[in-house]
N, C-alpha and C positions, 0 to 999 in steps of 0.2 A: 344526297348532299353529304359532304364530309361529316364525320362524327368523331367524338372523342373515344379513344380505345385504350384500355389498359394493356400494355405489352409485357408479357412474361414468357420466359423460356425455361422449361423444367430442367433440372440438373440430370445428368446421366447417371444411371446405376452401373458403375464401372468396377471391374476388378482392380485391386490395388497395385499390381505389378506394372511398372512403366518400362516399356521396351520399344525399340524402333520398329516400324512396320516392316514385315517381311517383304522381299521383292515379289512382284506379281508379274505374270506374263502380260503381253500386250492385250488390250481389251478385245481385239478381234478373236483371240483364242477362246473367248467365252461366248461367242456368237454361235452357239451350238444349235443346229436345227434338228428337230426330232424327225425320226422316220415316220412314214405314214402309219397311223394307228397308235403311235406313242402319245403319252400325255406327260405334262411337266413334272408330275409327282408319281411316286409308286410306294406301295407298302414297304416299311423298313424291313430289310432282309432278316430272315430268321436267324437269331443268335447275335445280331448286332446290338450293341448296348444303346440304351436310351441316353439322351443327354440329361444333364442335371436340371430338371424342371423347377427345382425349389428356388433357384436363384431368381430373384426379382418378384417372387409371388406376393411379397408384402407391399410393393408399390402399386396399390390397387386403384386409387382414385382415378388417375388418367387412363389406366387400362380398362376399368369398367366403363368409362365414357367412350373409349374407342370401340369396345364390344357393343355398346348400345347403338353406336352409329352403324355398325354392320347389321344389327338386327333391324334398325329402321329401314335400311335398304331392302333387306329380305322381306319386310312386311309389304313392300310395294308389289302389286300384281305383275308389273313388268319384269321383276327379278326372276320369275319362274322361267322366262324365256332362255335363261342361260344355264339351266339344269335339266337333266343330270349331266355330269361330266365324269371324266376318268375312265379307266378300263372297265368295260361292262356297265357303264353308267352307275358306278358304285357310289358316287357322291351326288346324292339327290338333294333337292331343295329342302326337304324335311330333315334330312340328316345334317345338313349344314346349319340350319336354324337351331335345331335342338342341341347340336354340339356347342354352339356359342352360348345358348341359354344355360346349359349345364355348367359350362366353364364359369359363367357369371356367378352362378350359385356357389360353386366351390370357392371362388375368390372371396365371396361375402361370408361364407359359413365356416371355412377352415380355421381352426384355432392354432395350427402349427404347420411348419413346412412338411413334417412327416405325414400329417393327416391329409394335406393337400396332395402330396405325391402318391400316397396310397390310393386315393380316390382316382387320380389320373390313371394309375396302373390298372385298376380294376375296371374302369369304365371306358377308357379311350384307346384308340388304335393310332399308332404313329406312322405317318407317311413321310418320305424324304424327297426333297427336290432332286431331280436327276442331275441338274447342274451341267457341267462341262463333260459330256459323254459319261464314261463309266466312273470318273473320279468323284462325281457328286459335288465338286467344288462350284460355288457360286461367286461371281464377281460383284462386290458391293460398291456402289457409288452413293452419293448423298445429294439431297436437294432441300431447299428451304424457301421461306418467304422473305424476300428482301424488303427493307423499308427505304424508300426512295423519295427524294424531294421532287415536288411537282406542283402543278396548278391546273385548274379546270379550264383556264383560258390561256391562250398563247400570248407571250410578251416577255420582254427582258430575257433572262436566261432560259426560259421555258420554251424550247423550240423543237423538241423531239417527242412525237406523239406515240401513245399506244392507241390501237384502232379497235373499233367495234366490228363485229362480224358483218360482212356484206351480205345483202339479200340473195345474191346469186350463188352463194356457197351451198352445196347440197351434201347432206349427210344422212345416214340411215338411223334407225331407231336406237342403236347402241353407240352412236357417235362416230362411227367410221366415216371418213370423208370420201364422198363419191366423186366430187369434182365441181365444175362450174356449169350452171345452167345457161345455155345459150338462148338467143332470142327465138329460135325455132323449136325450143323444148328439148334439145339434145343435151348431153352431158359430156364435157371434155375436161382434161386435167386443168386444175386451177393454176393461176399464175404463180411463178416462183417469187421468192422474196425480192430478188433483183428487179423482176418485171413489175411487181406491185409498186415499188418505190420509184423506179425510173420513169414509169409511164403514168404515175399519179392516179392509179386505179382506186385508191382509198381516200381521195380528197373528200372532205365533208363527213368522214366517219371517225374523226378524232375523238377519243374518249377523255384523255387526260394528257397533259404536256409535261415532259421531264427535262432535266437540265443537260443531259448528254446522251449520245447515241448508245454508249455501252450500257447505261442503265436500262434503256429500252430493250436492249438485247438480253440482258440478264432477266428482266421480267418475262420475256418470251421463253427463255430456256427453263425457268422455274415454273412457269405456268400460272403464277399469281404474284401479287405484290401489294404492299400497303404504301400508299402515297401520302407523304407528310406535306401538308400545306404550310404556307408561310405563317398562318395564325396558330399552328400547332395541331390543328385537327387532322384526322386521318381518313383517307378514302381508300376503301378496299376494292381491288379489282381481281377477277378470276378468269380462268380459261373459258372461252366460249367457242372453241373450234380452231382449226388450223387449215392450212392450204393443201394438206395431203402429201407434201413432198417430204422425203426422208431427211432427218437431221444430219448435218455434217458439222463436226466439231471444229470451231475456229482455233481452238488450242492446238489441235493436231496439225492444222495448216501452218500455224506459226512455228511449231516444232520442226516440221518438214522443211520449212524455209530457212531454218537456222536462226530465227529471230529470238526464240526463247528456248533455253535448254530444257530437255524433258524433265530433268531432275528438279527444275525450279517451277514447273508448271503448277499453277493454282489459280483460283478465282481472283485473289488479290494481285497476283503477278500479272494477270491479264488486264485488270483495272489499271495498274501502274503503267503498263505498256501503252495502252491507248491514251492515258492522260499525258504521257510524255511524247506521244506521236499522234496528235489529233487527226491528221490527214489519213492515217491508216484505217480509221473506222469506216470511211466510205469505200476503201479498197477491199478490206478483209470481211467485214460483217455480211455483205451480200453474198459471199461465197457459200454461206449456209442457205440452201434454197427453202428450208422450212420457215414458216411464218405463222405466228399465233395471234388470234383475235381475242378480245377481252370484253367483259361486261362488269358493271358494278356488282359487287358480290359480298355484301355485308354478312358477317357471321362465319366467314370461312377462315382459312382457305379450304376449298372443297376438292375431293378426289374424283375419279371417274365414276364413282357410285353416286355422285351428287350428294355426298355426305361430308361433313368436316373431317379433315385429317388431323391426327394427334401427334405431337412431337414424340419421337422415339417409340411410337406405338402404331404407326401406319407405314406400310411399304408400297412401292409401285413395282409391278411385274408385268410381263406380257400376258394379257388376258386371253390370248388364244390358247395358252398352255398351262396357266395357273388358275385356280378357282377363285371367283370373286367373293369377297367378304370373309374369307377363311381365317381361322386362328393359326398363327405361325409362331414358331420359336426360332430365334435367330442366334447363331454363333458367329461372331466376326471380330474384327479389330476396327475400332472407330476412334477418331481424334477428339480430344478434349483439352482444356487448358489446365496446366499445372499451376501450383501456387505462385510461380513467377510470371504467369501469363503466357507461357510458351505452349504451343500445340504439341501434344504428344499422343502417340498411338497406344491404346490399351485394349486388352481383350474384353469383350462385353457379350453378355447373354441376356436376351430380353424377349418377352412376348409381344407380338404385334398382330395387326390384321391387314389382310391383303386388300387394300381399299383404293388403289390408284394405279395408273399406268403412265408411261412416258414415251415420247416420240423415239428415244434412243434405246428403250428397254424392249427389245424384240428378240428374245431367245429364251431357252430353258436355263441359260447360265448367267442371267443378269437379275439384279435386284437394286432398287433405289430406296434408300431409307430417308423418311422425312425427318429432318433435324430440328425444325421449329422456325420461329419467327425472330427476325432481327439480325444485327451485325454478327454477334457471336455464333448464332446458328449458321449463318451463311459462311462464316470463316471455317467452321467445322465441316460443313457440307462440301466446301471446295477442296478439302483434304481427304475425303473418304476415297480410298482406293485399296480394297482389301478382298481377299478370298475367304470364304467361310461356308457355312452350311445353313440350310433352312429345313425345318421339320414342321409338317402340318398335322393337326390333331383333329380326329373325328370320333364321335361316339361309336362304340361297337354295336350297341343295341339302341334302336330308335323306333318311333312310331312311323308307320308308312305314310306316304303322302296322301292327304285327303283330297277327294275331288274338289275342284274349284267351282 
């Protein structure tokens, strides 16, 4: 049932310089696929300078919570199935766990930035995301958790549902969608979004009802939402699977059709477009064949590790090429509000943990930053479009894996 929830979005730890965002190449330029045998990260080349890890080290409360979420995941026996990874199996489960544990200790015990950096230098090895081919550039986008108006029952303005996962959807142990179970026990591709809606395959699986189709679409793209009821209570929903079809950006479709200029594209611009053109929702939204199913999910939102994600300290990457739960240092440009309430792009450096994945994040050159909960976070998330770098940190010396 709905419950009361205190909504808060942490402030960003941003550099002071306010500058326009640099132009970036088309997103497709970062859909870099690794060659056979390559992994998404590699040791930092000899002689290449470390980034300045002292920035952000004092913002410890949320970072310690994010670290603990990674450790909670690694404490599950099932997490061992995804290690070792990397060249030569260099990143073992034991190394990952002990790296995060030691980082937690340093955050808690360091009395100065210099002491913190000295310990990192002595004890940790730095790896870097391969990014887009040899450049090492990573294309950053953002996501968040919207707060949307809704009801547990259909009626009045509440006509657009989010759906529960159907029983015939088949996925393997790590959540990969295998398809639809047929009556004879076979598995075939699941229905597309257009097929699901036009043929009423999901009738009776409605979880909650929203006030417009674009809100339902936004919940699907973000993978979670907080639903605000008429009495002010809040009902949290989270990802519970998808139909297995690749995500197609409706923003890109509208740009190609000439309906929204590329320079104006944002989440708010899309919302305004569909509000001004209600009939367009039925035409455009089903062009994205991907479809997400939900469950009630109090205490979230949760990432693919089934642990809560933390604003500005959790990222989503392709889990085929990046290590789960890992400690990451991000250098990018992200949007925030200036004193006049305008969104501006600013350079930012922060520690995070690799705790989620996204339907559109499928390459060594992509990363999605979790921006938080609520309207401000969603506004920022809709304007994240930046190239940057990602550095992964692992202990040099660690105790070998013990037999399970």
